[in-house]
FIGUKE-292347 format. One record per residue (C-alpha): residue in three letters; x, y, z. Coordinates in steps of 0.1 Angstrom, whole numbers, plus 5000, padded with zeros to 4 digits. Layout:
residues N
ALAXYZ...
***
This chain:
residues 1175
UNK322190812660UNK319491072666UNK319791342692UNK317391192717UNK319490872718UNK322491062731UNK322691082768UNK323391452776UNK323891682806UNK320391752821UNK320892122818UNK321592102781UNK318791892768UNK315091942767UNK312691642762UNK309191642747UNK308892022743UNK305392102731UNK305592332701UNK302892502680UNK303392582643UNK302792932631UNK301392802599UNK300292432596UNK302792232576UNK303491862570UNK306591732589UNK308491522564UNK311991492580UNK312091452617UNK315791542623UNK317091902621UNK318192192640UNK316492492657UNK317292862654UNK315793152673UNK314693472655UNK312593652681UNK310893622715UNK309593272716UNK309893262679UNK311792962664UNK312492782632UNK312792402629UNK315092352599UNK315292012581UNK316491902548UNK312891922534UNK311392242549UNK311492512575UNK308792522602UNK308092832622UNK306892762657UNK306592882693UNK306892692725UNK303692632744UNK305192622780UNK306592972789UNK309192832813UNK310492592787UNK310592882762UNK312493092786UNK315192832793UNK315592752756UNK315893122747UNK318593152774UNK320592882758UNK320393052724UNK321393382740UNK324593212753UNK325293122716UNK324892752722UNK324292532691UNK321592272690UNK320191972672UNK316591852675UNK314291582664UNK310491542663UNK309391282689UNK305691302681UNK302891502664UNK299491582679UNK296091692665UNK295291872698UNK292792152692UNK291992002657UNK294292242641UNK297091992635UNK299692252645UNK301092092676UNK304291872676UNK306891772702UNK310691822700UNK313791682717UNK316391962717UNK319991912727UNK322392212731UNK326192222728UNK328692472739UNK329592572703UNK330092442668UNK333392382652UNK333892272616UNK336291972616UNK335591812583UNK336791452578UNK338491362610UNK340791052610UNK340890842642UNK343290562647UNK342190232663UNK344589972677UNK343989602673UNK343089582709UNK340489862707UNK338989712675UNK338789372692UNK336989532723UNK334389702701UNK333789392680UNK333289172710UNK330889402728UNK328989592702UNK329189422668UNK326189182664UNK324788962637UNK325789072602UNK326789422612UNK330289542603UNK332589732626UNK332290032602UNK328490032605UNK328590012643UNK330990302646UNK328990522622UNK325690452638UNK327090502673UNK328790842667UNK327191012637UNK324591292644UNK322791472616UNK320391752610UNK319491592576UNK321991812558UNK325291792576UNK326991532598UNK328191602634UNK329691432664UNK329691532701UNK332791562722UNK334491722752UNK338191802755UNK340691822784UNK343491632801UNK343291262810UNK345591012827UNK345790682810UNK347590492837UNK347090182858UNK344990382883UNK342790582860UNK340690872871UNK336890852869UNK335590872833UNK333891212840UNK336991372854UNK338491492821UNK339691832832UNK339792122808UNK343392212801UNK342992562815UNK341092452846UNK343092152858UNK344492192892UNK346591972914UNK344391892944UNK345891932978UNK346791612995UNK344591493023UNK346191583056UNK345791353086UNK344891513119UNK345091343153UNK343291443185UNK346191343205UNK349791453199UNK351591213176UNK355191103183UNK357991273164UNK358590953144UNK354890923135UNK354891283123UNK357891223102UNK356290913088UNK353091113079UNK355191393064UNK356991143043UNK353690983031UNK352191323023UNK355291413004UNK355091082984UNK351491142977UNK352191492964UNK354991352942UNK352591082929UNK349991352921UNK352591572903UNK353791272883UNK350291172874UNK349591532862UNK352791522840UNK351491202824UNK348091332815UNK347491362778UNK345391612757UNK342191412752UNK338891422734UNK335991222747UNK333691142718UNK330191052729UNK327990792712UNK324690612715UNK326090292732UNK329690382741UNK332190662743UNK335790662731UNK338690842748UNK340990982721UNK344491112728UNK345891402707UNK349491332697UNK352091512676UNK352691882670UNK349892122659UNK350892072622UNK350791702624UNK348191602650UNK346991242652UNK343991102671UNK344490772688UNK341690572706UNK343090502740UNK339990362758UNK336390252754UNK333890382779UNK330390282788UNK327490522784UNK326690712816UNK323990942829UNK326091202845UNK327991372816UNK329391722811UNK328091962786UNK329391872752UNK330792052722UNK329691992687UNK331891922657UNK330591942621UNK332291662602UNK332591292601UNK334891052620UNK336890822598UNK338390522616UNK341590372605UNK343390052616UNK346690152633UNK348489862619UNK347289942584UNK348590302587UNK351890172601UNK352189902575UNK351790162547UNK354390392563UNK356890102568UNK356490002531UNK356890352518UNK359890412541UNK361790092535UNK361290082497UNK363890352494UNK366090222523UNK369090002516UNK369989912552UNK369889622576UNK367289412559UNK368889462525UNK372189342539UNK370589012549UNK368788982515UNK372289002499UNK373588742523UNK370588512516UNK371088552478UNK374688452480UNK373888162504UNK371488042477UNK373988082450UNK376587872469UNK373887602475UNK373287582437UNK377087562432UNK377187252455UNK374387082436UNK376087152403UNK379287002416UNK377486682421UNK375386722389UNK373186442376UNK373986112394UNK374285792374UNK372685502393UNK372385142384UNK368785052391UNK369184702379UNK371784622405UNK369684772434UNK369284532464UNK366984532493UNK367884432529UNK367284532565UNK369384852560UNK367184972532UNK367584992495UNK371184962483UNK371485172451UNK374885152433UNK376185472416UNK379085562394UNK380985862380UNK381086082411UNK384186272420UNK385586252455UNK384386612461UNK380886522449UNK380786212471UNK381686422502UNK378786652495UNK376386362497UNK376686302535UNK374586082557UNK370986202560UNK371086422530UNK368386372504UNK368486272468UNK365886412443UNK364386172418UNK362586362389UNK361286302354UNK362886622342UNK366286772347UNK365987022376UNK365987382361UNK369087482380UNK370987192364UNK369587242330UNK370487612332UNK373787642350UNK373888022347UNK370688052367UNK371088242399UNK369288182431UNK367188492426UNK366188362391UNK365388022405UNK363188172434UNK361388402410UNK360588112386UNK359487892415UNK357088162429UNK355588232394UNK354987862389UNK353387812423UNK350988102416UNK349387912387UNK349387582407UNK352487432391UNK355687312407UNK359087332389UNK360387062411UNK358186762406UNK359686462420UNK360486252450UNK362786332480UNK364686022492UNK366786012523UNK370285882521UNK371085692553UNK374685652543UNK377085572515UNK378385212514UNK380485002490UNK379985232460UNK376285282466UNK373685472486UNK371585312514UNK368285492509UNK364885492526UNK361585532508UNK357985552522UNK356685252503UNK359985052503UNK360185072465UNK362785242443UNK361385562427UNK360785532390UNK361685882380UNK364485912355UNK366886172368UNK368786162402UNK370386472418UNK371286622452UNK368086762467UNK367987122478UNK364587092494UNK365687122531UNK367987412526UNK365587582502UNK362887562528UNK365087722555UNK366188002532UNK362588052521UNK361388092557UNK363988352563UNK363188532531UNK359488532538UNK360088672573UNK362288952559UNK359689032532UNK356889062557UNK358989282579UNK359989512550UNK356489542536UNK354989622570UNK353089292571UNK354789152603UNK352489092632UNK353789422646UNK354389642615UNK356689872635UNK359389602635UNK360689712601UNK361190072612UNK362989952644UNK365389722625UNK366189992600UNK366690262626UNK363790472613UNK362890562649UNK360090812656UNK358090912686UNK354890752672UNK356490402673UNK355890372710UNK353590652716UNK350390472708UNK349890182733UNK346390132746UNK347589862771UNK347189952807UNK350289942830UNK350889592842UNK352289532877UNK355389322874UNK354689072901UNK351788922920UNK352088732953UNK351188412935UNK353988452909UNK356488562935UNK355788262957UNK355788012928UNK358888122909UNK361288292933UNK363188092960UNK364488422975UNK362988772974UNK363488892938UNK365889182933UNK364689532923UNK366389472889UNK364589142884UNK361289322891UNK362189602867UNK363189352840UNK359789182843UNK358189522844UNK359989632812UNK359089302794UNK355389322803UNK354989692795UNK357089752764UNK355089882735UNK357189682711UNK360589532722UNK362389452754UNK365989352757UNK367089172789UNK370889122791UNK371788862816UNK375488822825UNK376488472838UNK374388342868UNK371988642869UNK368788422867UNK367688482831UNK365588172830UNK363888262863UNK362888602849UNK361588442817UNK359488202838UNK358088482859UNK357188692828UNK355288392813UNK353488322846UNK352388682849UNK351088702813UNK349088382820UNK347588542851UNK346488842831UNK344888662801UNK341188632799UNK340488262805UNK336988292789UNK338688342756UNK340788112735UNK344288112752UNK346187842734UNK349487962719UNK349388322733UNK353188302740UNK355988152719UNK359288062736UNK361988002711UNK365787972706UNK368287862680UNK369087522696UNK366787252708UNK368687232741UNK368087602749UNK364287552743UNK364287242765UNK366087422793UNK363287672796UNK360187462791UNK361287192815UNK360787452843UNK357387572830UNK354087442843UNK351487702832UNK347987622845UNK349487292857UNK349987182821UNK353287092805UNK354887302777UNK355087112744UNK357987162720UNK356987162684UNK359187022657UNK361586732655UNK365286742665UNK366586732630UNK365286732594UNK365986362590UNK363186282614UNK365486112639UNK363886052673UNK363386362693UNK361786232725UNK361486582742UNK357786612733UNK356886252741UNK358886262774UNK357286582786UNK353786452780UNK354686112795UNK356086282827UNK352986512830UNK350586212826UNK352486022853UNK352386322876UNK348686372870UNK347886002875UNK349886012908UNK347886322920UNK344586152910UNK345485832929UNK346586032960UNK343286212962UNK341185912953UNK342785592968UNK339885372958UNK340785442921UNK343885232923UNK341884912929UNK339185012904UNK341885082878UNK343684752885UNK340384552880UNK339784742847UNK343384672836UNK343084302846UNK339984282823UNK341784452794UNK344884222798UNK342683912799UNK340984012767UNK344284102751UNK345583752761UNK342583572746UNK343183762713UNK346983722713UNK347983442736UNK351683512738UNK353983462768UNK354483832770UNK350683902773UNK350383612797UNK353083752820UNK351484102819UNK348083952830UNK349683732857UNK351684022872UNK348484232874UNK346583942889UNK349183902915UNK348784272926UNK344984232930UNK344683882944UNK344283832982UNK343983452983UNK347183282996UNK346782952976UNK345983142944UNK348983362949UNK351283062950UNK349782932917UNK350183272900UNK353883292912UNK354682952897UNK353083042864UNK355083372863UNK358283192870UNK357782942843UNK356983202817UNK359583472825UNK361883572797UNK365283672810UNK366783992798UNK363484122782UNK363384442802UNK367084512797UNK366684442759UNK363784692758UNK365984962775UNK368884882753UNK366684922722UNK365685262733UNK369285362737UNK370185222703UNK367385412687UNK368585732704UNK371985702687UNK372386012666UNK373485972630UNK372886322616UNK374986632620UNK372186832636UNK371086552659UNK374686472670UNK375386842678UNK372586842703UNK373186532724UNK374986272702UNK378086232723UNK376086182755UNK373785922739UNK376785732725UNK378385742759UNK375285602777UNK374885332751UNK378585232755UNK378285212793UNK375184992790UNK376784762765UNK379784722789UNK377484662819UNK375684382800UNK378984202796UNK378984202757UNK381783992744UNK384384232730UNK386683972717UNK384283922687UNK385684162660UNK382284302650UNK381484382687UNK384884542692UNK384384752662UNK381084882675UNK382684962709UNK385385162692UNK382885362671UNK380885452702UNK383985542721UNK384985782693UNK381585932692UNK381585972730UNK384786172727UNK383186422703UNK381586662728UNK380887012714UNK382486932681UNK380886882647UNK381186512638UNK382986412607UNK381086252578UNK383085932583UNK382085912620UNK378385952611UNK378685682585UNK380285452611UNK377485532636UNK374885432610UNK376685092606UNK376885042643UNK373185132648UNK372084892621UNK374284612635UNK372984662671UNK369384672660UNK369784342640UNK371284192672UNK368584322696UNK365284312677UNK363783972683UNK363183752653UNK359583692644UNK357983372656UNK355483182634UNK354282932660UNK350482962666UNK349783012703UNK346682872720UNK345183032752UNK345982862784UNK342782772803UNK344482822836UNK344783202828UNK340983222824UNK340383032856UNK342483272875UNK340583562860UNK337283422870UNK338383332905UNK339683682912UNK336583842897UNK334383632920UNK336283732951UNK336284112943UNK333184322950UNK332184482917UNK330684802931UNK331785132914UNK330085462919UNK329785692889UNK332585932899UNK334985642903UNK333985502869UNK334585842852UNK337985882870UNK338985532861UNK338285602824UNK340385922827UNK343185722842UNK342885472813UNK343085752787UNK346085902805UNK347885572805UNK346985432771UNK345985712748UNK348885952749UNK348386072714UNK344886192721UNK346086352753UNK348686532733UNK346086662708UNK343886782736UNK346686962753UNK347487162722UNK344087332726UNK344787452761UNK348487532762UNK349187902769UNK352787862758UNK354087702726UNK357787632721UNK359987562691UNK363287642676UNK363387962655UNK363087772622UNK360387532634UNK358287822647UNK357087822611UNK356887442609UNK353887232599UNK353187102635UNK352987442651UNK350887582622UNK348387302626UNK348187362664UNK347387732656UNK344587622633UNK346487712601UNK346287482571UNK349787362562UNK349287472526UNK348187822536UNK350388122533UNK349188242566UNK351688262595UNK351388182632UNK351088492654UNK351488532691UNK350788812716UNK354288772729UNK357488612715UNK360288532740UNK363788442726UNK366188282750UNK369988282743UNK368988542717UNK372588652711UNK373388312697UNK370688322671UNK371688442636UNK369788752625UNK368388562594UNK366788302617UNK365788542645UNK363588742621UNK361288442617UNK359788452652UNK360188822656UNK357788872626UNK355188662646UNK354988892677UNK351889112678UNK352389292711UNK355789242725UNK359189092716UNK361388992746UNK364988912738UNK366888752766UNK370588682762UNK374088812766UNK376188932737UNK379388912759UNK379088532757UNK378988312727UNK378188492694UNK375888382666UNK377288172638UNK377588302602UNK379088142571UNK382488302563UNK382288152528UNK379088342521UNK380588662535UNK383788632514UNK381788552483UNK379688872488UNK382889082490UNK384388912459UNK381189002439UNK381889362447UNK378889402471UNK379189672497UNK379089472530UNK378889602565UNK381189352583UNK380089482617UNK376389412611UNK377189062598UNK379388982628UNK377189162654UNK374488962669UNK370889082663UNK370589092701UNK373289352703UNK371989542672UNK368489562687UNK369889662721UNK371389972704UNK368090052686UNK366090002718UNK368290242736UNK367790502709UNK363990452712UNK364190502749UNK365790852743UNK362890942719UNK359890842740UNK361290772775UNK359790422776UNK362190182792UNK363089882769UNK366489762781UNK367989632813UNK370989442825UNK370389192853UNK372789322879UNK373189042905UNK374788702899UNK374288412923UNK376288142906UNK379888222915UNK381988292945UNK381988682948UNK385788692941UNK385288532907UNK381988712901UNK383689042906UNK386588942883UNK384188852854UNK382289172860UNK385389392859UNK386989232829UNK383989172806UNK380989382817UNK382089692837UNK384089842808UNK380789832788UNK378689992815UNK376889652821UNK378289592856UNK376689352880UNK377189262917UNK377788942936UNK375588982967UNK375788632982UNK378388593009UNK381588393002UNK380588133028UNK377788013005UNK380487892980UNK382787733005UNK384687422995UNK387587243012UNK389587092983UNK391687392972UNK394887462991UNK393787783006UNK389987713003UNK389988012980UNK387887992948UNK390788012924UNK393987822916UNK396487822887UNK398787522882UNK401787632862UNK403187412835UNK405987592818UNK407087472784UNK409887252798UNK407187032814UNK405686942781UNK405087112748UNK401887152729UNK401686962696UNK399286962667UNK396786682660UNK395386762625UNK394187122628UNK393787092666UNK396287102694UNK397086882725UNK399186922756UNK399486592774UNK400986722807UNK397886942813UNK395586652805UNK397386412828UNK397386662856UNK393686742853UNK392686372853UNK394886302884UNK393486592903UNK389886502895UNK390486142906UNK392086272938UNK389286512946UNK386486262940UNK388086022965UNK388186302992UNK385286323016UNK385186693008UNK385086642971UNK383086332965UNK379786512962UNK380986812941UNK380186842904UNK383186872879UNK383587022845UNK386687052822UNK386787322795UNK389287352767UNK389487542735UNK390787252714UNK388886942704UNK391786702705UNK392686812740UNK389086752750UNK389186402735UNK392486332752UNK391086432786UNK387886242780UNK389785922771UNK392185952801UNK389286012825UNK387485702813UNK390585492816UNK391185622851UNK387685652866UNK385585402846UNK381885462853UNK382685762875UNK383885942844UNK380286012836UNK380186252866UNK382686482848UNK381586692819UNK384386752794UNK383886972764UNK384587282743UNK383487622754UNK380487602730UNK379087302749UNK379187482782UNK377087792778UNK374187782802UNK375887512823UNK377387542858UNK379487312880UNK380987332915UNK384487292901UNK385787392866UNK389187302852UNK390387522823UNK393087362801UNK394987652784UNK396987422760UNK398887702743UNK402587702754UNK405587842737UNK409087932750UNK410088102718UNK409888472708UNK406388562696UNK406188632659UNK403488722633UNK402888622597UNK401188902578UNK399688672551UNK399788312542UNK402688342518UNK404988562540UNK407488442566UNK406988502603UNK408388842614UNK408889022647UNK405889202662UNK405589572657UNK404889662694UNK404590042687UNK401789972663UNK400189692684UNK400189912715UNK398790212696UNK395590232716UNK396990112749UNK395790322778UNK393190502758UNK389590492770UNK387590262747UNK384790522746UNK387190772731UNK388090552701UNK386290572668UNK385890202662UNK384190262628UNK387290442613UNK389390262587UNK392490322608UNK390990132638UNK389689852616UNK393189802601UNK394689792636UNK392089532646UNK393089312618UNK396789332628UNK395889272665UNK393788962656UNK396588812635UNK399088852663UNK396588712688UNK395388422667UNK398788302657UNK400088312693UNK397088232715UNK394588072691UNK390988072704UNK391988232737UNK391688572719UNK387888542718UNK386488752746UNK383088592743UNK384488242747UNK386788342775UNK383788502793UNK381988172791UNK384987972802UNK385688182833UNK381988192845UNK380887832847UNK382187752882UNK380287792914UNK382987732940UNK386387682924UNK388087762891UNK391387572884UNK393487702855UNK396087462841UNK398687602818UNK401887792811UNK401788132831UNK404688262811UNK402488302781UNK400688592799UNK403288792818UNK406888722808UNK408588982786UNK407189022751UNK404488762759UNK403288982786UNK403089282762UNK401089102736UNK398888932763UNK397789272775UNK396589362741UNK395389032726UNK394188832757UNK393689092785UNK391288872803UNK393888592808UNK396588852818UNK394188992844UNK393388642856UNK397088572860UNK397488892880UNK394588802903UNK396088462910UNK399488612917UNK397988872940UNK396088592960UNK399288382959UNK397488082944UNK399888002916UNK401487662921UNK404087452902UNK402087192883UNK404786922884UNK405486942921UNK401686952929UNK400886642908UNK399086372928
***
């Protein structure tokens, strides 16, 4: 940039000043500076020579001399030369003056991704680079040195920014007086007060605005300016580009700095700092590296237990189930490790981890990476799915239907290796500062500094617009909900939203996404700006089913399980959206219906001529019947339909769909396997299938067993039986192929011609286009799906599948590339349930903001105790708390620390629940949340939760079943109490028959799988089809759900003295109450929970609690159990376990929530004798 290209203050620049050389010289360089050495005596100094000159116009000379006398510094350049007067001494200068000159040297300036992107879009053209554009825009030169022009002062970078020229000098800035309203007539006292209040608010806003102003440099350029904030102390100042400004005419007088601007990418600087800092840190990330290493070692141990598998290829058989491959020599333990839907690995070489049994997971991963770098795989072979084990052999599936030829067979580690590798890669990227937001590593390791959140160039976003408020909120959003949205939108890095039960977490998530969509620039590529993720498929579905961003559906990427079993979420969402869109098109364009019918009739006729089957004939005739208006022809069509109808076809089609949805993998079954088995069972019963046939009876029994398995991991035996049942039912229902050659019926063609002749064939262009669109929506769903991927603002996937092939391809990433998907925003729902190892995968993908939504007071994340114990056995130093603690809670603590450093809010607790009756809402709050300063209110009136089935119409009852009414007994490792199960079933049957209870929803929660099965079985026997209206399950299956009425079956009952066994080999002994009650009455906040003394006490307390109350000691599970009901909670169990003598003492320490619940019931007088209240 030359000086005359810089727009300057009109009083500080002089254009086309006519100058005369004292001695004629050749002007070589045109850029330089001017110095004054006498009255109208000047020197023009360039890199090549010094030219003495005077100024022709005396007024110009006077003004320029005044500037020099004020010690201003200047740059100049020759605009033209003239031969006037034939002496060749005249030339013209452009001179620009600056307040002063300071020597800055090399000046680093930090650019955010957002600022870089803005400059690249607007100013980088053709083959220019960003570096070239920045240098040419800001660099001034006198031919010898480099300079840049700037002003300094205070500037407010808020949502309502001041004018770009209003950068006040720090020593001149003043708070302007507020504008005072005056009235001709006297205002009323109330009006005056109102005005006074407004004036006061305005003054407060101005003061607050002044406080938020930053020390700022405005650096001026040829095409644009940059606003640079100065941050840090005077010994460690950093310059951050906050804003890009357009070039303007009205500018203040500038200062001059001698030096060069060196622009650095903010993320690059941060990445370097993260890598340097974390290389020497053995903290949180290293803990999970150790965990992963041991997880891998245990995986290799499992594979080695199976070893090389001997198979009999010659005896392999092929049938409808697949390839039956006999094996031999496997131990029972090895057989159990090869469960349904695991994979076998066929290879020409012995896998390296079997050839070298001393190889560790770390050794294996290193070898694998080294091989891949030179384009070689150490695991060359074929992965083959095992459907099940049967009669001493594997039933396997292959892509081509042939048995693999490779010599060696072993258990595949591919699926587990891929999951571990994804976690490892995410941790590595975070630790090396290569996550989408490099600061994530510093946050996770607690290396928290002011600069983490200090540099954010994003403008303040208002939390709600009228559109979002109207679309999302049924009632006026609470102030806390607004604040939660505000925090999520404006966080510089991470936001934690804790949502106690019923506080509207999903509503807040939906509002955040809608608001982000509103704000994005629709002229740019918007697909996949936001990722919504969670650990379980159900949690992802729950959110996306409520999302309609830009009137488009939200697609879930990734299948339900690694075995590729049907996951219809994606297909169903697209199908529902297509049907909705078709309905809207037809409603707005009624004529389309007839046009589409005619087009469809033509297609069906053509299809029939090519494939003249009864099915195709029926489809044509049914369509013809809809269009036809001729009475006689209608009779003919009806007769032909009747003669060709195939009974049960539609039902068979529906049944096939239910059979195919039958889950036969562990992962698939855990999502919705029990429900699907139940639906299929009911449909088979409705169809009147003959159950006296042994094979049919066996299928019914298998489905019944599966339907009872809610919320519990299915056994390997059950999955194998489900595989058999699925194969049997498919064989029965899939029609056998017919080899009879069909000939087209001429009557079909006659009907087609007759209808065509009677229908006017006029279609305007618009109708034709819309008809084609309807055709695509109905018949080309795969293309619709591909098109949608390019326009979807939100992508969704589970945490693992957020790095899957499908989602990578949608983001335009080659599946073989080592590039990772990135999003502006990542939102994790049910974040407290996601293990840290899995949660790091999507967190590493978030560029601007991470939003975690969850509640660590409810169900915790799952970790492998075996891995943990193995780590301790190997002598590794393990922080038990950081393994057990959810990453949600861990990051909540880090976010609160960051808030103290930079005063940017990042955390909030939603403080109003709308699910429960206020009595129960307040109870849950007092027991689980208030002690942790996370209290919430229950603002809705009790009348909103009214029901008329409880004895006092109160929302709580406890039916007491002392031990004498029936004892608990063990079933395997689980427990059952029949008297509770019988009572619950009878009560539900009674309530459902009442007028007041028939429309209510019911759920039954228990902590024991066998009790749940018992209740499920009894309900089915008692209620038949109505049993479907009652959800029965373990606590884990109920998080996120709500019902009008909840029954809680306690199960545990004991009339003996409570005892404790210190270890597995010792005998039960009396409880040491002095020790157990050591911390009783002491404020939790005063206890050092990290001390060894407290940890030892915790171990003793948990032993006492677990041995006497079982799963009731889990506060997380109890919190979920007591917060699922909307109108009524009914507890069924032995009250003496929680208040009587010694039981009362240990209850207060080990299950305080249950003791408090008993006390509430007693205080409200709602404890009833279970036996006398039986129906």
